[in-house]
PyMOL Python script that loads the backbone (N, CA, C, O; Angstrom):
from pymol import cmd

cmd.read_pdbstr("""\
ATOM      1  N   MET A   1      -4.062  -6.182 -43.683  1.00  0.00           N
ATOM      2  CA  MET A   1      -4.606  -4.877 -43.417  1.00  0.00           C
ATOM      3  C   MET A   1      -3.687  -4.097 -42.476  1.00  0.00           C
ATOM      4  O   MET A   1      -3.451  -2.907 -42.683  1.00  0.00           O
ATOM      5  N   LEU A   2      -3.166  -4.770 -41.438  1.00  0.00           N
ATOM      6  CA  LEU A   2      -2.274  -4.098 -40.508  1.00  0.00           C
ATOM      7  C   LEU A   2      -1.014  -3.623 -41.219  1.00  0.00           C
ATOM      8  O   LEU A   2      -0.535  -2.519 -40.959  1.00  0.00           O
ATOM      9  N   ASN A   3      -0.473  -4.445 -42.113  1.00  0.00           N
ATOM     10  CA  ASN A   3       0.710  -4.031 -42.869  1.00  0.00           C
ATOM     11  C   ASN A   3       0.415  -2.799 -43.719  1.00  0.00           C
ATOM     12  O   ASN A   3       1.248  -1.899 -43.832  1.00  0.00           O
ATOM     13  N   HIS A   4      -0.749  -2.768 -44.302  1.00  0.00           N
ATOM     14  CA  HIS A   4      -1.151  -1.630 -45.128  1.00  0.00           C
ATOM     15  C   HIS A   4      -1.205  -0.352 -44.288  1.00  0.00           C
ATOM     16  O   HIS A   4      -0.750   0.703 -44.730  1.00  0.00           O
ATOM     17  N   ILE A   5      -1.760  -0.446 -43.083  1.00  0.00           N
ATOM     18  CA  ILE A   5      -1.853   0.710 -42.185  1.00  0.00           C
ATOM     19  C   ILE A   5      -0.461   1.160 -41.764  1.00  0.00           C
ATOM     20  O   ILE A   5      -0.179   2.358 -41.738  1.00  0.00           O
ATOM     21  N   LEU A   6       0.409   0.214 -41.434  1.00  0.00           N
ATOM     22  CA  LEU A   6       1.765   0.571 -41.030  1.00  0.00           C
ATOM     23  C   LEU A   6       2.534   1.230 -42.164  1.00  0.00           C
ATOM     24  O   LEU A   6       3.268   2.192 -41.941  1.00  0.00           O
ATOM     25  N   ILE A   7       2.371   0.726 -43.366  1.00  0.00           N
ATOM     26  CA  ILE A   7       3.070   1.304 -44.511  1.00  0.00           C
ATOM     27  C   ILE A   7       2.561   2.720 -44.779  1.00  0.00           C
ATOM     28  O   ILE A   7       3.351   3.636 -45.007  1.00  0.00           O
ATOM     29  N   LEU A   8       1.236   2.893 -44.752  1.00  0.00           N
ATOM     30  CA  LEU A   8       0.676   4.229 -44.980  1.00  0.00           C
ATOM     31  C   LEU A   8       1.109   5.206 -43.893  1.00  0.00           C
ATOM     32  O   LEU A   8       1.486   6.340 -44.188  1.00  0.00           O
ATOM     33  N   SER A   9       1.056   4.764 -42.629  1.00  0.00           N
ATOM     34  CA  SER A   9       1.411   5.665 -41.547  1.00  0.00           C
ATOM     35  C   SER A   9       2.906   5.958 -41.543  1.00  0.00           C
ATOM     36  O   SER A   9       3.322   7.034 -41.112  1.00  0.00           O
ATOM     37  N   ALA A  10       3.706   5.031 -42.009  1.00  0.00           N
ATOM     38  CA  ALA A  10       5.142   5.255 -42.053  1.00  0.00           C
ATOM     39  C   ALA A  10       5.516   6.204 -43.183  1.00  0.00           C
ATOM     40  O   ALA A  10       6.512   6.921 -43.084  1.00  0.00           O
ATOM     41  N   THR A  11       4.734   6.219 -44.248  1.00  0.00           N
ATOM     42  CA  THR A  11       5.061   7.082 -45.373  1.00  0.00           C
ATOM     43  C   THR A  11       4.487   8.482 -45.222  1.00  0.00           C
ATOM     44  O   THR A  11       5.018   9.427 -45.807  1.00  0.00           O
ATOM     45  N   HIS A  12       3.410   8.640 -44.448  1.00  0.00           N
ATOM     46  CA  HIS A  12       2.836   9.961 -44.224  1.00  0.00           C
ATOM     47  C   HIS A  12       3.530  10.627 -43.060  1.00  0.00           C
ATOM     48  O   HIS A  12       3.837   9.985 -42.056  1.00  0.00           O
ATOM     49  N   ASP A  13       3.774  11.905 -43.196  1.00  0.00           N
ATOM     50  CA  ASP A  13       4.436  12.645 -42.121  1.00  0.00           C
ATOM     51  C   ASP A  13       3.405  13.109 -41.110  1.00  0.00           C
ATOM     52  O   ASP A  13       2.262  13.409 -41.454  1.00  0.00           O
ATOM     53  N   HIS A  14       3.835  13.163 -39.845  1.00  0.00           N
ATOM     54  CA  HIS A  14       2.982  13.658 -38.775  1.00  0.00           C
ATOM     55  C   HIS A  14       3.399  15.079 -38.440  1.00  0.00           C
ATOM     56  O   HIS A  14       4.097  15.727 -39.219  1.00  0.00           O
ATOM     57  N   ASP A  15       2.976  15.558 -37.288  1.00  0.00           N
ATOM     58  CA  ASP A  15       3.236  16.944 -36.880  1.00  0.00           C
ATOM     59  C   ASP A  15       4.724  17.281 -36.865  1.00  0.00           C
ATOM     60  O   ASP A  15       5.104  18.405 -37.193  1.00  0.00           O
ATOM     61  N   HIS A  16       5.553  16.344 -36.497  1.00  0.00           N
ATOM     62  CA  HIS A  16       6.983  16.600 -36.356  1.00  0.00           C
ATOM     63  C   HIS A  16       7.759  16.279 -37.627  1.00  0.00           C
ATOM     64  O   HIS A  16       8.983  16.406 -37.644  1.00  0.00           O
ATOM     65  N   GLY A  17       7.096  15.880 -38.658  1.00  0.00           N
ATOM     66  CA  GLY A  17       7.785  15.565 -39.892  1.00  0.00           C
ATOM     67  C   GLY A  17       8.397  14.183 -39.912  1.00  0.00           C
ATOM     68  O   GLY A  17       9.262  13.915 -40.746  1.00  0.00           O
ATOM     69  N   HIS A  18       7.980  13.293 -39.020  1.00  0.00           N
ATOM     70  CA  HIS A  18       8.520  11.927 -38.959  1.00  0.00           C
ATOM     71  C   HIS A  18       7.393  10.934 -39.189  1.00  0.00           C
ATOM     72  O   HIS A  18       6.225  11.222 -38.926  1.00  0.00           O
ATOM     73  N   GLY A  19       7.760   9.775 -39.681  1.00  0.00           N
ATOM     74  CA  GLY A  19       6.794   8.692 -39.794  1.00  0.00           C
ATOM     75  C   GLY A  19       6.592   8.023 -38.450  1.00  0.00           C
ATOM     76  O   GLY A  19       7.365   8.237 -37.516  1.00  0.00           O
ATOM     77  N   VAL A  20       5.558   7.219 -38.355  1.00  0.00           N
ATOM     78  CA  VAL A  20       5.237   6.533 -37.101  1.00  0.00           C
ATOM     79  C   VAL A  20       6.382   5.621 -36.675  1.00  0.00           C
ATOM     80  O   VAL A  20       6.739   5.587 -35.497  1.00  0.00           O
ATOM     81  N   LEU A  21       6.949   4.898 -37.601  1.00  0.00           N
ATOM     82  CA  LEU A  21       8.033   3.978 -37.257  1.00  0.00           C
ATOM     83  C   LEU A  21       9.270   4.736 -36.783  1.00  0.00           C
ATOM     84  O   LEU A  21       9.959   4.288 -35.867  1.00  0.00           O
ATOM     85  N   GLN A  22       9.549   5.864 -37.394  1.00  0.00           N
ATOM     86  CA  GLN A  22      10.696   6.648 -36.963  1.00  0.00           C
ATOM     87  C   GLN A  22      10.445   7.242 -35.574  1.00  0.00           C
ATOM     88  O   GLN A  22      11.353   7.274 -34.744  1.00  0.00           O
ATOM     89  N   GLU A  23       9.232   7.706 -35.317  1.00  0.00           N
ATOM     90  CA  GLU A  23       8.890   8.223 -33.988  1.00  0.00           C
ATOM     91  C   GLU A  23       8.973   7.115 -32.940  1.00  0.00           C
ATOM     92  O   GLU A  23       9.472   7.332 -31.836  1.00  0.00           O
ATOM     93  N   ALA A  24       8.489   5.945 -33.289  1.00  0.00           N
ATOM     94  CA  ALA A  24       8.557   4.818 -32.359  1.00  0.00           C
ATOM     95  C   ALA A  24      10.006   4.461 -32.060  1.00  0.00           C
ATOM     96  O   ALA A  24      10.348   4.167 -30.914  1.00  0.00           O
ATOM     97  N   TRP A  25      10.863   4.484 -33.081  1.00  0.00           N
ATOM     98  CA  TRP A  25      12.281   4.183 -32.866  1.00  0.00           C
ATOM     99  C   TRP A  25      12.941   5.228 -31.972  1.00  0.00           C
ATOM    100  O   TRP A  25      13.766   4.885 -31.125  1.00  0.00           O
ATOM    101  N   GLU A  26      12.588   6.495 -32.154  1.00  0.00           N
ATOM    102  CA  GLU A  26      13.145   7.555 -31.308  1.00  0.00           C
ATOM    103  C   GLU A  26      12.707   7.387 -29.856  1.00  0.00           C
ATOM    104  O   GLU A  26      13.504   7.593 -28.941  1.00  0.00           O
ATOM    105  N   ILE A  27      11.460   7.018 -29.641  1.00  0.00           N
ATOM    106  CA  ILE A  27      10.985   6.773 -28.272  1.00  0.00           C
ATOM    107  C   ILE A  27      11.699   5.567 -27.677  1.00  0.00           C
ATOM    108  O   ILE A  27      12.105   5.579 -26.515  1.00  0.00           O
ATOM    109  N   PHE A  28      11.846   4.529 -28.490  1.00  0.00           N
ATOM    110  CA  PHE A  28      12.483   3.298 -28.022  1.00  0.00           C
ATOM    111  C   PHE A  28      13.934   3.538 -27.633  1.00  0.00           C
ATOM    112  O   PHE A  28      14.414   2.958 -26.659  1.00  0.00           O
ATOM    113  N   THR A  29      14.636   4.380 -28.372  1.00  0.00           N
ATOM    114  CA  THR A  29      16.058   4.607 -28.117  1.00  0.00           C
ATOM    115  C   THR A  29      16.310   5.793 -27.188  1.00  0.00           C
ATOM    116  O   THR A  29      17.467   6.075 -26.876  1.00  0.00           O
ATOM    117  N   ASP A  30      15.283   6.489 -26.738  1.00  0.00           N
ATOM    118  CA  ASP A  30      15.448   7.627 -25.829  1.00  0.00           C
ATOM    119  C   ASP A  30      15.898   7.121 -24.460  1.00  0.00           C
ATOM    120  O   ASP A  30      15.202   6.300 -23.862  1.00  0.00           O
ATOM    121  N   PRO A  31      17.047   7.586 -23.940  1.00  0.00           N
ATOM    122  CA  PRO A  31      17.540   7.094 -22.650  1.00  0.00           C
ATOM    123  C   PRO A  31      16.581   7.367 -21.491  1.00  0.00           C
ATOM    124  O   PRO A  31      16.437   6.531 -20.599  1.00  0.00           O
ATOM    125  N   GLY A  32      15.937   8.510 -21.497  1.00  0.00           N
ATOM    126  CA  GLY A  32      14.989   8.823 -20.426  1.00  0.00           C
ATOM    127  C   GLY A  32      13.808   7.872 -20.413  1.00  0.00           C
ATOM    128  O   GLY A  32      13.375   7.423 -19.352  1.00  0.00           O
ATOM    129  N   HIS A  33      13.290   7.568 -21.586  1.00  0.00           N
ATOM    130  CA  HIS A  33      12.170   6.637 -21.689  1.00  0.00           C
ATOM    131  C   HIS A  33      12.598   5.242 -21.263  1.00  0.00           C
ATOM    132  O   HIS A  33      11.857   4.533 -20.583  1.00  0.00           O
ATOM    133  N   PHE A  34      13.796   4.859 -21.669  1.00  0.00           N
ATOM    134  CA  PHE A  34      14.312   3.540 -21.298  1.00  0.00           C
ATOM    135  C   PHE A  34      14.449   3.412 -19.786  1.00  0.00           C
ATOM    136  O   PHE A  34      14.044   2.403 -19.208  1.00  0.00           O
ATOM    137  N   LEU A  35      15.023   4.438 -19.138  1.00  0.00           N
ATOM    138  CA  LEU A  35      15.182   4.397 -17.680  1.00  0.00           C
ATOM    139  C   LEU A  35      13.834   4.373 -16.971  1.00  0.00           C
ATOM    140  O   LEU A  35      13.676   3.692 -15.958  1.00  0.00           O
ATOM    141  N   ALA A  36      12.860   5.113 -17.499  1.00  0.00           N
ATOM    142  CA  ALA A  36      11.525   5.099 -16.896  1.00  0.00           C
ATOM    143  C   ALA A  36      10.906   3.707 -17.003  1.00  0.00           C
ATOM    144  O   ALA A  36      10.307   3.222 -16.044  1.00  0.00           O
ATOM    145  N   GLU A  37      11.043   3.068 -18.147  1.00  0.00           N
ATOM    146  CA  GLU A  37      10.501   1.715 -18.335  1.00  0.00           C
ATOM    147  C   GLU A  37      11.163   0.717 -17.390  1.00  0.00           C
ATOM    148  O   GLU A  37      10.488  -0.123 -16.795  1.00  0.00           O
ATOM    149  N   VAL A  38      12.479   0.809 -17.254  1.00  0.00           N
ATOM    150  CA  VAL A  38      13.194  -0.098 -16.350  1.00  0.00           C
ATOM    151  C   VAL A  38      12.751   0.148 -14.910  1.00  0.00           C
ATOM    152  O   VAL A  38      12.519  -0.796 -14.155  1.00  0.00           O
ATOM    153  N   GLY A  39      12.636   1.421 -14.536  1.00  0.00           N
ATOM    154  CA  GLY A  39      12.206   1.752 -13.184  1.00  0.00           C
ATOM    155  C   GLY A  39      10.817   1.228 -12.874  1.00  0.00           C
ATOM    156  O   GLY A  39      10.596   0.620 -11.827  1.00  0.00           O
ATOM    157  N   PHE A  40       9.876   1.462 -13.787  1.00  0.00           N
ATOM    158  CA  PHE A  40       8.515   0.968 -13.568  1.00  0.00           C
ATOM    159  C   PHE A  40       8.483  -0.557 -13.533  1.00  0.00           C
ATOM    160  O   PHE A  40       7.740  -1.149 -12.750  1.00  0.00           O
ATOM    161  N   THR A  41       9.274  -1.179 -14.366  1.00  0.00           N
ATOM    162  CA  THR A  41       9.314  -2.645 -14.372  1.00  0.00           C
ATOM    163  C   THR A  41       9.820  -3.174 -13.039  1.00  0.00           C
ATOM    164  O   THR A  41       9.256  -4.125 -12.497  1.00  0.00           O
ATOM    165  N   LEU A  42      10.880  -2.568 -12.502  1.00  0.00           N
ATOM    166  CA  LEU A  42      11.405  -3.015 -11.214  1.00  0.00           C
ATOM    167  C   LEU A  42      10.399  -2.800 -10.093  1.00  0.00           C
ATOM    168  O   LEU A  42      10.242  -3.658  -9.224  1.00  0.00           O
ATOM    169  N   ILE A  43       9.722  -1.667 -10.110  1.00  0.00           N
ATOM    170  CA  ILE A  43       8.727  -1.385  -9.068  1.00  0.00           C
ATOM    171  C   ILE A  43       7.578  -2.377  -9.149  1.00  0.00           C
ATOM    172  O   ILE A  43       7.182  -2.951  -8.135  1.00  0.00           O
ATOM    173  N   ILE A  44       7.044  -2.582 -10.334  1.00  0.00           N
ATOM    174  CA  ILE A  44       5.923  -3.508 -10.508  1.00  0.00           C
ATOM    175  C   ILE A  44       6.343  -4.925 -10.136  1.00  0.00           C
ATOM    176  O   ILE A  44       5.601  -5.638  -9.459  1.00  0.00           O
ATOM    177  N   ASP A  45       7.533  -5.334 -10.579  1.00  0.00           N
ATOM    178  CA  ASP A  45       8.004  -6.679 -10.243  1.00  0.00           C
ATOM    179  C   ASP A  45       8.155  -6.844  -8.739  1.00  0.00           C
ATOM    180  O   ASP A  45       7.799  -7.891  -8.198  1.00  0.00           O
ATOM    181  N   PHE A  46       8.674  -5.833  -8.055  1.00  0.00           N
ATOM    182  CA  PHE A  46       8.825  -5.911  -6.602  1.00  0.00           C
ATOM    183  C   PHE A  46       7.460  -6.066  -5.947  1.00  0.00           C
ATOM    184  O   PHE A  46       7.276  -6.926  -5.085  1.00  0.00           O
ATOM    185  N   VAL A  47       6.511  -5.244  -6.348  1.00  0.00           N
ATOM    186  CA  VAL A  47       5.191  -5.276  -5.726  1.00  0.00           C
ATOM    187  C   VAL A  47       4.504  -6.606  -6.001  1.00  0.00           C
ATOM    188  O   VAL A  47       3.987  -7.244  -5.084  1.00  0.00           O
ATOM    189  N   VAL A  48       4.498  -7.017  -7.245  1.00  0.00           N
ATOM    190  CA  VAL A  48       3.753  -8.218  -7.620  1.00  0.00           C
ATOM    191  C   VAL A  48       4.437  -9.480  -7.114  1.00  0.00           C
ATOM    192  O   VAL A  48       3.797 -10.341  -6.510  1.00  0.00           O
ATOM    193  N   ILE A  49       5.710  -9.586  -7.358  1.00  0.00           N
ATOM    194  CA  ILE A  49       6.392 -10.838  -7.024  1.00  0.00           C
ATOM    195  C   ILE A  49       6.710 -10.935  -5.534  1.00  0.00           C
ATOM    196  O   ILE A  49       6.332 -11.914  -4.891  1.00  0.00           O
ATOM    197  N   PHE A  50       7.393  -9.947  -4.979  1.00  0.00           N
ATOM    198  CA  PHE A  50       7.832 -10.054  -3.590  1.00  0.00           C
ATOM    199  C   PHE A  50       6.660  -9.961  -2.621  1.00  0.00           C
ATOM    200  O   PHE A  50       6.467 -10.848  -1.789  1.00  0.00           O
ATOM    201  N   LEU A  51       5.886  -8.899  -2.724  1.00  0.00           N
ATOM    202  CA  LEU A  51       4.779  -8.735  -1.788  1.00  0.00           C
ATOM    203  C   LEU A  51       3.682  -9.771  -2.044  1.00  0.00           C
ATOM    204  O   LEU A  51       3.074 -10.277  -1.101  1.00  0.00           O
ATOM    205  N   GLY A  52       3.433 -10.083  -3.303  1.00  0.00           N
ATOM    206  CA  GLY A  52       2.446 -11.109  -3.611  1.00  0.00           C
ATOM    207  C   GLY A  52       2.846 -12.457  -3.049  1.00  0.00           C
ATOM    208  O   GLY A  52       2.006 -13.194  -2.534  1.00  0.00           O
ATOM    209  N   TYR A  53       4.120 -12.782  -3.145  1.00  0.00           N
ATOM    210  CA  TYR A  53       4.601 -14.040  -2.580  1.00  0.00           C
ATOM    211  C   TYR A  53       4.468 -14.024  -1.065  1.00  0.00           C
ATOM    212  O   TYR A  53       3.986 -14.985  -0.465  1.00  0.00           O
ATOM    213  N   GLN A  54       4.901 -12.925  -0.449  1.00  0.00           N
ATOM    214  CA  GLN A  54       4.842 -12.828   1.009  1.00  0.00           C
ATOM    215  C   GLN A  54       3.414 -12.927   1.523  1.00  0.00           C
ATOM    216  O   GLN A  54       3.150 -13.630   2.499  1.00  0.00           O
ATOM    217  N   LEU A  55       2.502 -12.232   0.879  1.00  0.00           N
ATOM    218  CA  LEU A  55       1.128 -12.185   1.374  1.00  0.00           C
ATOM    219  C   LEU A  55       0.318 -13.411   0.991  1.00  0.00           C
ATOM    220  O   LEU A  55      -0.368 -13.993   1.832  1.00  0.00           O
ATOM    221  N   LEU A  56       0.393 -13.804  -0.264  1.00  0.00           N
ATOM    222  CA  LEU A  56      -0.472 -14.891  -0.719  1.00  0.00           C
ATOM    223  C   LEU A  56       0.112 -16.269  -0.466  1.00  0.00           C
ATOM    224  O   LEU A  56      -0.534 -17.119   0.147  1.00  0.00           O
ATOM    225  N   VAL A  57       1.315 -16.490  -0.928  1.00  0.00           N
ATOM    226  CA  VAL A  57       1.875 -17.839  -0.869  1.00  0.00           C
ATOM    227  C   VAL A  57       2.219 -18.226   0.561  1.00  0.00           C
ATOM    228  O   VAL A  57       1.811 -19.288   1.032  1.00  0.00           O
ATOM    229  N   LYS A  58       2.965 -17.377   1.252  1.00  0.00           N
ATOM    230  CA  LYS A  58       3.423 -17.751   2.588  1.00  0.00           C
ATOM    231  C   LYS A  58       2.310 -17.717   3.634  1.00  0.00           C
ATOM    232  O   LYS A  58       2.341 -18.503   4.581  1.00  0.00           O
ATOM    233  N   ARG A  59       1.341 -16.836   3.487  1.00  0.00           N
ATOM    234  CA  ARG A  59       0.320 -16.691   4.523  1.00  0.00           C
ATOM    235  C   ARG A  59      -0.999 -17.384   4.206  1.00  0.00           C
ATOM    236  O   ARG A  59      -1.804 -17.614   5.108  1.00  0.00           O
ATOM    237  N   VAL A  60      -1.234 -17.720   2.947  1.00  0.00           N
ATOM    238  CA  VAL A  60      -2.519 -18.333   2.588  1.00  0.00           C
ATOM    239  C   VAL A  60      -2.319 -19.735   2.015  1.00  0.00           C
ATOM    240  O   VAL A  60      -2.889 -20.700   2.524  1.00  0.00           O
ATOM    241  N   VAL A  61      -1.522 -19.849   0.971  1.00  0.00           N
ATOM    242  CA  VAL A  61      -1.413 -21.111   0.234  1.00  0.00           C
ATOM    243  C   VAL A  61      -0.691 -22.185   1.039  1.00  0.00           C
ATOM    244  O   VAL A  61      -1.198 -23.299   1.174  1.00  0.00           O
ATOM    245  N   ILE A  62       0.474 -21.870   1.571  1.00  0.00           N
ATOM    246  CA  ILE A  62       1.266 -22.884   2.286  1.00  0.00           C
ATOM    247  C   ILE A  62       0.543 -23.412   3.531  1.00  0.00           C
ATOM    248  O   ILE A  62       0.514 -24.626   3.731  1.00  0.00           O
ATOM    249  N   PRO A  63      -0.047 -22.543   4.383  1.00  0.00           N
ATOM    250  CA  PRO A  63      -0.778 -23.103   5.532  1.00  0.00           C
ATOM    251  C   PRO A  63      -1.948 -24.003   5.126  1.00  0.00           C
ATOM    252  O   PRO A  63      -2.188 -25.026   5.768  1.00  0.00           O
ATOM    253  N   ARG A  64      -2.667 -23.640   4.084  1.00  0.00           N
ATOM    254  CA  ARG A  64      -3.775 -24.495   3.627  1.00  0.00           C
ATOM    255  C   ARG A  64      -3.264 -25.833   3.123  1.00  0.00           C
ATOM    256  O   ARG A  64      -3.860 -26.874   3.399  1.00  0.00           O
ATOM    257  N   LEU A  65      -2.159 -25.808   2.382  1.00  0.00           N
ATOM    258  CA  LEU A  65      -1.593 -27.063   1.891  1.00  0.00           C
ATOM    259  C   LEU A  65      -1.114 -27.940   3.040  1.00  0.00           C
ATOM    260  O   LEU A  65      -1.303 -29.156   3.012  1.00  0.00           O
ATOM    261  N   ARG A  66      -0.494 -27.331   4.053  1.00  0.00           N
ATOM    262  CA  ARG A  66      -0.036 -28.117   5.211  1.00  0.00           C
ATOM    263  C   ARG A  66      -1.208 -28.797   5.909  1.00  0.00           C
ATOM    264  O   ARG A  66      -1.131 -29.980   6.242  1.00  0.00           O
ATOM    265  N   LYS A  67      -2.296 -28.053   6.134  1.00  0.00           N
ATOM    266  CA  LYS A  67      -3.466 -28.639   6.797  1.00  0.00           C
ATOM    267  C   LYS A  67      -4.053 -29.762   5.958  1.00  0.00           C
ATOM    268  O   LYS A  67      -4.425 -30.807   6.491  1.00  0.00           O
ATOM    269  N   GLN A  68      -4.140 -29.554   4.651  1.00  0.00           N
ATOM    270  CA  GLN A  68      -4.701 -30.580   3.769  1.00  0.00           C
ATOM    271  C   GLN A  68      -3.812 -31.828   3.768  1.00  0.00           C
ATOM    272  O   GLN A  68      -4.319 -32.949   3.827  1.00  0.00           O
ATOM    273  N   ILE A  69      -2.502 -31.641   3.704  1.00  0.00           N
ATOM    274  CA  ILE A  69      -1.583 -32.780   3.699  1.00  0.00           C
ATOM    275  C   ILE A  69      -1.670 -33.529   5.023  1.00  0.00           C
ATOM    276  O   ILE A  69      -1.676 -34.760   5.040  1.00  0.00           O
ATOM    277  N   HIS A  70      -1.738 -32.786   6.144  1.00  0.00           N
ATOM    278  CA  HIS A  70      -1.870 -33.441   7.454  1.00  0.00           C
ATOM    279  C   HIS A  70      -3.154 -34.268   7.525  1.00  0.00           C
ATOM    280  O   HIS A  70      -3.139 -35.402   8.004  1.00  0.00           O
ATOM    281  N   ARG A  71      -4.273 -33.694   7.044  1.00  0.00           N
ATOM    282  CA  ARG A  71      -5.537 -34.444   7.074  1.00  0.00           C
ATOM    283  C   ARG A  71      -5.445 -35.707   6.233  1.00  0.00           C
ATOM    284  O   ARG A  71      -5.889 -36.773   6.661  1.00  0.00           O
ATOM    285  N   GLU A  72      -4.870 -35.595   5.040  1.00  0.00           N
ATOM    286  CA  GLU A  72      -4.758 -36.763   4.162  1.00  0.00           C
ATOM    287  C   GLU A  72      -3.860 -37.832   4.771  1.00  0.00           C
ATOM    288  O   GLU A  72      -4.180 -39.018   4.708  1.00  0.00           O
ATOM    289  N   LEU A  73      -2.738 -37.424   5.360  1.00  0.00           N
ATOM    290  CA  LEU A  73      -1.848 -38.400   5.990  1.00  0.00           C
ATOM    291  C   LEU A  73      -2.493 -39.041   7.211  1.00  0.00           C
ATOM    292  O   LEU A  73      -2.361 -40.247   7.421  1.00  0.00           O
ATOM    293  N   ASP A  74      -3.197 -38.234   8.026  1.00  0.00           N
ATOM    294  CA  ASP A  74      -3.881 -38.787   9.188  1.00  0.00           C
ATOM    295  C   ASP A  74      -4.928 -39.804   8.763  1.00  0.00           C
ATOM    296  O   ASP A  74      -5.072 -40.854   9.389  1.00  0.00           O
ATOM    297  N   THR A  75      -5.661 -39.491   7.696  1.00  0.00           N
ATOM    298  CA  THR A  75      -6.671 -40.419   7.197  1.00  0.00           C
ATOM    299  C   THR A  75      -6.015 -41.689   6.659  1.00  0.00           C
ATOM    300  O   THR A  75      -6.471 -42.797   6.940  1.00  0.00           O
ATOM    301  N   GLU A  76      -4.965 -41.526   5.902  1.00  0.00           N
ATOM    302  CA  GLU A  76      -4.281 -42.671   5.305  1.00  0.00           C
ATOM    303  C   GLU A  76      -3.643 -43.565   6.355  1.00  0.00           C
ATOM    304  O   GLU A  76      -3.659 -44.789   6.221  1.00  0.00           O
ATOM    305  N   LEU A  77      -3.085 -42.968   7.395  1.00  0.00           N
ATOM    306  CA  LEU A  77      -2.402 -43.742   8.434  1.00  0.00           C
ATOM    307  C   LEU A  77      -3.320 -44.156   9.570  1.00  0.00           C
ATOM    308  O   LEU A  77      -2.907 -44.890  10.469  1.00  0.00           O
ATOM    309  N   GLY A  78      -4.557 -43.693   9.537  1.00  0.00           N
ATOM    310  CA  GLY A  78      -5.522 -44.079  10.547  1.00  0.00           C
ATOM    311  C   GLY A  78      -5.313 -43.394  11.881  1.00  0.00           C
ATOM    312  O   GLY A  78      -5.618 -43.973  12.924  1.00  0.00           O
ATOM    313  N   VAL A  79      -4.808 -42.194  11.871  1.00  0.00           N
ATOM    314  CA  VAL A  79      -4.580 -41.441  13.108  1.00  0.00           C
ATOM    315  C   VAL A  79      -5.844 -40.643  13.414  1.00  0.00           C
ATOM    316  O   VAL A  79      -6.370 -39.931  12.559  1.00  0.00           O
ATOM    317  N   SER A  80      -6.326 -40.781  14.667  1.00  0.00           N
ATOM    318  CA  SER A  80      -7.520 -40.029  15.053  1.00  0.00           C
ATOM    319  C   SER A  80      -7.123 -38.607  15.453  1.00  0.00           C
ATOM    320  O   SER A  80      -5.943 -38.308  15.635  1.00  0.00           O
ATOM    321  N   LYS A  81      -8.114 -37.747  15.584  1.00  0.00           N
ATOM    322  CA  LYS A  81      -7.883 -36.359  15.966  1.00  0.00           C
ATOM    323  C   LYS A  81      -7.225 -36.285  17.340  1.00  0.00           C
ATOM    324  O   LYS A  81      -6.322 -35.473  17.544  1.00  0.00           O
ATOM    325  N   GLU A  82      -7.656 -37.110  18.278  1.00  0.00           N
ATOM    326  CA  GLU A  82      -7.092 -37.091  19.622  1.00  0.00           C
ATOM    327  C   GLU A  82      -5.623 -37.523  19.611  1.00  0.00           C
ATOM    328  O   GLU A  82      -4.785 -36.896  20.259  1.00  0.00           O
ATOM    329  N   GLN A  83      -5.316 -38.590  18.876  1.00  0.00           N
ATOM    330  CA  GLN A  83      -3.934 -39.054  18.783  1.00  0.00           C
ATOM    331  C   GLN A  83      -3.047 -37.982  18.152  1.00  0.00           C
ATOM    332  O   GLN A  83      -1.915 -37.768  18.584  1.00  0.00           O
ATOM    333  N   HIS A  84      -3.564 -37.326  17.146  1.00  0.00           N
ATOM    334  CA  HIS A  84      -2.817 -36.282  16.446  1.00  0.00           C
ATOM    335  C   HIS A  84      -2.525 -35.117  17.387  1.00  0.00           C
ATOM    336  O   HIS A  84      -1.402 -34.613  17.419  1.00  0.00           O
ATOM    337  N   ASP A  85      -3.528 -34.689  18.153  1.00  0.00           N
ATOM    338  CA  ASP A  85      -3.352 -33.573  19.080  1.00  0.00           C
ATOM    339  C   ASP A  85      -2.355 -33.911  20.186  1.00  0.00           C
ATOM    340  O   ASP A  85      -1.534 -33.072  20.557  1.00  0.00           O
ATOM    341  N   GLU A  86      -2.422 -35.144  20.718  1.00  0.00           N
ATOM    342  CA  GLU A  86      -1.492 -35.555  21.776  1.00  0.00           C
ATOM    343  C   GLU A  86      -0.059 -35.601  21.249  1.00  0.00           C
ATOM    344  O   GLU A  86       0.873 -35.182  21.936  1.00  0.00           O
ATOM    345  N   HIS A  87       0.113 -36.107  20.037  1.00  0.00           N
ATOM    346  CA  HIS A  87       1.445 -36.234  19.455  1.00  0.00           C
ATOM    347  C   HIS A  87       2.068 -34.860  19.205  1.00  0.00           C
ATOM    348  O   HIS A  87       3.282 -34.701  19.329  1.00  0.00           O
ATOM    349  N   HIS A  88       1.260 -33.881  18.859  1.00  0.00           N
ATOM    350  CA  HIS A  88       1.776 -32.544  18.550  1.00  0.00           C
ATOM    351  C   HIS A  88       1.690 -31.599  19.744  1.00  0.00           C
ATOM    352  O   HIS A  88       1.879 -30.393  19.584  1.00  0.00           O
ATOM    353  N   GLY A  89       1.415 -32.110  20.911  1.00  0.00           N
ATOM    354  CA  GLY A  89       1.397 -31.287  22.104  1.00  0.00           C
ATOM    355  C   GLY A  89       0.186 -30.380  22.217  1.00  0.00           C
ATOM    356  O   GLY A  89       0.234 -29.352  22.892  1.00  0.00           O
ATOM    357  N   GLU A  90      -0.897 -30.759  21.560  1.00  0.00           N
ATOM    358  CA  GLU A  90      -2.105 -29.931  21.576  1.00  0.00           C
ATOM    359  C   GLU A  90      -3.202 -30.559  22.430  1.00  0.00           C
ATOM    360  O   GLU A  90      -4.361 -30.153  22.356  1.00  0.00           O
ATOM    361  N   GLY A  91      -2.834 -31.547  23.235  1.00  0.00           N
ATOM    362  CA  GLY A  91      -3.824 -32.223  24.081  1.00  0.00           C
ATOM    363  C   GLY A  91      -4.263 -31.351  25.235  1.00  0.00           C
ATOM    364  O   GLY A  91      -3.642 -30.333  25.537  1.00  0.00           O
ATOM    365  N   LYS A  92      -5.352 -31.768  25.882  1.00  0.00           N
ATOM    366  CA  LYS A  92      -5.875 -31.020  27.031  1.00  0.00           C
ATOM    367  C   LYS A  92      -4.999 -31.286  28.237  1.00  0.00           C
ATOM    368  O   LYS A  92      -4.532 -32.405  28.448  1.00  0.00           O
ATOM    369  N   SER A  93      -4.782 -30.245  29.028  1.00  0.00           N
ATOM    370  CA  SER A  93      -3.950 -30.388  30.222  1.00  0.00           C
ATOM    371  C   SER A  93      -4.783 -30.667  31.437  1.00  0.00           C
ATOM    372  O   SER A  93      -4.244 -30.816  32.534  1.00  0.00           O
TER     373      SER A  93
END
""", "prot")
cmd.dss("prot")
cmd.show_as("cartoon", "prot")
cmd.util.cbc("prot")
cmd.orient("prot")
């Protein structure tokens, strides 16, 4: 069905006298459109990847994993909370 629609739309002319596939090709090869797509892609990638990594991974995920790993190792090695605090300089003065 999709092929049928594409064939019909490609053979019928639109307002500009071009088929859908020809219009799509013109948009795809337009330098201005290409630069806009690249620009938006770079902006979105910067926001999602860089800021997302900085905010979520470094400030939320890694600290939680460190605490969980410390608890598991303390349990496995039989280290009490007091021993752990003294070893890491967190004991009472």
